C-alpha positions, 0 to 999 in steps of 0.5 A, a space after each residue: 614598208 614598202 615593196 618594189 615589183 618590176 615588170 618585164 615584157 620578153 622580146 624575142 630579139 632583145 630579152 626582158 624589157 622593162 614595163 613598169 614599177 609599183 611600190 605598193 605598201 605591205 599589210 599583213 606580209 601582202 601587197 596588192 597592185 593592178 596590172 592589165 598587159 597590153 599586149 599578148 606575150 612572155 611577161 614577168 614580175 620580180 618583188 623585193 621588200 624595201 625594209 622597214 624600221 622594224 624589218 631588213 630589206 629582202 629580195 623577194 622571187 619571180 613569177 613568169 606568165 604568158 598573155 595569150 589572147 588580147 584582155 578584152 572589156 566585156 
């Protein structure tokens, strides 16, 4: 089946704002996506399993992280 991962960034005035949505395919109960936050600040990712023919949809959890320096190449 597939999952839905919702990425949001925190704006001090507006609260949590949408940034990206991913729909990775799961294999062995795991999914992998690549995401590079474009700015410093607070971020969170919320995951859900969308279901399959043999498994019901389910809510996942939320992970929060803070980017404190710009990510640079090299």
